[in-house]
N, C-alpha and C positions, 0 to 999 in steps of 0.2 A: 502495498500501500503506500509505504515514503518512496520508492522508486514510481512509481504513476504516480503520484502525487507532486514532487518534484519535475518529472520529466514528460508529463503525457502532452505537452507543446508541439513535442520534435515528432510527436503519431499525429498531428494535425494540419493542414495545411496553411501554414504559415508564409504569408507574402514579404514579410520582410528578410527571410533566406529564400526564399523560391522569387527571384527577380527575374525581370521580361529577360535579363542579361542570360540568366543560368536557362529558362525553357529553351533559349534561340538554339543555347548551347546542347540541351536535350535533345531537341530537333535535327541538327547536325548528326549528334550518335548515331540517331537511329536512319537516316538517312544512307549515313557512311556504310550501316550495317545491309543496306538493300530495301530498304524502305522505300515504293514508290513514291511518296508522297513525303514534302519538305515539313510540315504543321503536324506530323506526328510530334508531341512530347512528352509522354505518360500513355502507362498498360495499366488496365482496370480489370480488376475477375473478381468473384466472390469466392470464398471456400466456406466450407462445412467443417465444422470443429464437433467429433461426434460426442455425444456425452450418454452415461447411463441412465438404463430406461426409468423416466422420472415414475411415481407411485400416483399422482395426479397432474390432470389436466398434461395427458399426455399425446393428443393431438396440436396442442400448439405450439409443440418442438419438434412434432413430426414430420419430417420431408417423405413425399409420397414418391419422388424420384429415387430417391439412394434408399429407401425405406430404410431409415435410422430413424432416431432422435437426436435433435443434433441444434447446435449455434450457428449463425450464419455471420459472417463480415464482410468488408468490404475496403480491399485496400487499391492503392494505388503508389505503382514505382515509377523509379527514373531510371534509366539506361545505368546510373552508377550502382544502381544495385539496393537500391535502397528503399524503405516504405515512408513513402511523402504524406502519406493520407490513410486513414484507418477508419469506418463508421461501423460499429458493431457495439458489442451481438445483439441481435435482434434473430425472432424466431425462426427457426429454420424450416419454415412452413412457405416462407414469403418467397418469391422467384427476385430474379437480380434486378429487370428493371424495376418494379416496386418498390426497393430498397435504394436503389440508388435515387430516386423519385423524392422520398422523406430522407435522405440523407442529408441535403441543401446542397449539395457539390455540385450541383449546377449555377446558383447563383456563385460561388464563390472564382467557377471557374468564366464565369460571363464579365467579372469582375478584373478575376487576375491573369486570367490564362491567353495571353496576346505577347509577340514579338516587342524588341524598342521600337518597331517600324510601324507596328499598330497592325500587322497582320495574326488573323485571330489560328490560335491553336488548340491542337485537339488529342484526347484521346483516345487509345484504340483499346476495346472491348470483344468480346467473343458474341455469339449471333445472338445470345439472350438478354443484349441491348438493341436498343432501335438506334436511329441514327438522329441528330439533335443536334442544335449547336453545342457545341466542344463538344461533342462524340461521334466517331465513328466506329461501326461493326462491322462485320463481312455480306457482302452481298448474299440474298437469300433467296433469289429466284430458284422457280423449278428447271429454268431450262438455260444456265449460265452461257456467255461465250466467252470465245479463248480471251477475251480480253480479262475480262471478270475474272476468270477463271485461275490466271494466271495473278491478278491483285491479293484476291485469297488466300495464295500457295504464297507468296510474296511475305504478305502481313505473318500468317500461321508463323513462317521462322522470327518472326519478330515479336510476337507475342508469346511465346513459348516459355522467356525466361520469369513471366509473372506464374508460371505454376512451378518454377524453381524457388522460389520464395517461399512458399507454402510446404516445398518441402524440405528446403531448410529448416524452418522453423522448428519441426517436428523430429526432423536430426538431431539437432543440437540441444531440445529439450525434450527430450522422452515423456515424460511426465506429462504433457499435456496429451499427449497423442495416444494414454492409455484409457480408454473409453471408463470404465471400471470406478478411476477413481473422481472422474468430474460426473459428481452430483449436483445435478439442479438443486438450487435452495438449501443444500447443503456446505457447500464448502467453494465459494468464488471466482468460478468457470471461468467466465468474460475478465476479471483480473488478470489469471493468470495467463491467458493467452496473448493479450495485450502487452501485461509484461515481457512475454517472452518474445513477440514481436519487437517491442524497443530494443532488447537486449540484440535480439538478429541483428540491428540497425548498428550495433555497435561492432557486433563480432564481424561485421563487411568491412566496415572502416578502420578493422587493424588487422583482418589476413585478406582481404580483395579475391573473394571467393569467385564460385563459377560467373557468375552475371556480370560486373567488370568485367573480365576478362574475355565473356563472349563479344562483349558490343565493342570496346577497344586493344585487344589482341595484350594486355595490362591493368594494372590499377589505375585508375581515374586520378593524378594530383589534385588534389583540392585542399588548401589550407586551411579554411573554415571548416572542412568536413575532420581533418586530422585534429584540434585545437579542442574541438566538440568532447573528444575520447579523453585525450592527452592528456588538456588543462583541467584536472577533476582535482578533489580535493582526498584522494588515493596517490599514495604517494610507492618509489620500487625500495625495498629494502633489499640491502645486501647482507648477503648468509656469506661468512667466512666458509673458506674453504677446510681450514682443522677444525672445527665445528660438524665440517659435513663429515669430513671423513671420520672421528669419535662418534657422529651420532651412528655413522654404520655399524662404528664396532662393535658399540652397545647392544645393538639389536642385534649381528651379530651371535653376540657373548647368550643374550637372551634365547635366541634357537637353540643354542649348543644345551644350555642347560635344560629347555624344553623337551629335549630328545633324552639328557638323560634321565630326565625323571618319566617317561615313558619310558625308558629299557627295566630300568626300577620296578616301575608299575607289573609289566609282562611278567 
């Protein structure tokens, strides 16, 4: 709760950090990776976090598509692999389009999602989203032309990394992926997942995992992002080599004594 209270603003659309110049650099990164458009500056998708079967009000969190009880979250990521906006948790039965309308994100995009030259920028989502101001989704016509099919194919490669974010969170913080421990009304399931996303952002800044390498071939140099983690209240502690060796010798002696005692018992 302390971590979330202090740092929750980092998972909310922050125009003081997400400037128009930065959005323009995001659009260039997507285009360099193969985006047919020069105005895609972020990816949006929803994820379902499975929960234990609730005793009461089961239908509120039951998702008929996946046939699970869950909570839903919507996340927006940038090409540097960071989650720059999260909305949730909401009931798992809601559709992606419904959650997007409820989130109020469209108003934020209308106000801030522009280049310095005044060109509109867009988020790209899966077919669950409809096309609207600052939001683009794949073509869904029954008979797609070759051009439309080529667009969908190219953008599917661009959109794939947002799935990696949800995978990364589950791998780094396996506790949230164990549904039996996620008991609605008995444990703060939403808080666990949101803090995990926040800590996953910190992990991305420090280690530059799969997504930044996918878009740039290496880490993105951003001093502001580095200082976000490095200029913290925590300090690194130097451990002397002699002390470390001494602790190893003590552990070895304890292991030897325990083996001798086992032999006597036998």
